[in-house]
Phi, psi and omega in degrees: 000316182286328178292326182285319178287331172048071182295134177267151184302335180267003180267153177275138182236134187220140167232107184289351182218063198283343179052230185270003175095023178306317182285319182296324186275277187296331178282277187292313180299313174298321180293313180293333183287339183272355178286143180305323178300329187286351175293333176294129189288329179286322176296315182297321173294314174300331183305319184303328187270001183268358187254145171203155186208154176227141169215150177288335191260109184303330176295319175293324177295326180291321175299321179295315181302319177293316174303316180293323180290317177299333180264010177073023179267313184270147171259230178289328183249134178284146180276004179255156177228146173265098180197173178266107181303337182290348186268011178115160177227019181062036170069011171288141177236164188226148180281326179225128170245125174235116181204161172231081191291159183295147181271153167137167178230055190283115181270331182207170179223156176260142181237124183259120186281174182297329179273009175086353179285161187245129179242147176247132178231143180281149180240083178250147170250125173234080181268147184300329179285337183280135185262353179225128177266122186211151171271350177293108186301316185298321184285325176299313178303318186292323176291317176303312179301316181299327180275331184261359179277130182300158168301131182068018175278175184228146179222145170224117197232126173269123181226162180290148178311139172073358182303321179277356181253009172287164176276188185059243178298323183292322177297320179297310178300315176301316184291326174296318174307306191289329185263326187256353183224159181274079181287110187271307189217141164240114182257127174252122180263153184287149179290110185296334181272359178273349184281148182252151174255142176273000000 
């Protein structure tokens, strides 16, 4: 995915579901360092400030920050944040987005109150930038990516099979992708679990 997107040293790289930083580290950073322009010391130094990532789990963000620091990407401040990327990004846009957002259709979550009782709360996102309201995380991440991708930017996203071929919200997002973006390639990988052993 990174080879196809081919990030350049002067571009901003973002992962809205960064986890421990796999795309930012081994992927984008290693790819960008090989470019001839990265041999310029000023460009190389500036590359470190062009990376950003978000993850909702604070512990994972700390691991990502450590990984970035150990690979000489992050300085005193980590380019990663612990927050929910789907709640907006302040109109900031990125040249390259590489991500593998969390899979699932979590409609609600449980909260255990101080008195031991359990409450259930719905987890829906109604963002101003989203054009479809859905509880499907993958579709919400796709909408988020579409809103934060810079003009002429590029994105590579790993999603579960068939998510863009659903009816309803999936169909609406697919149509918007095909009509409003230069949608280049959709790769479907075979299901590894469907093979039988003799």
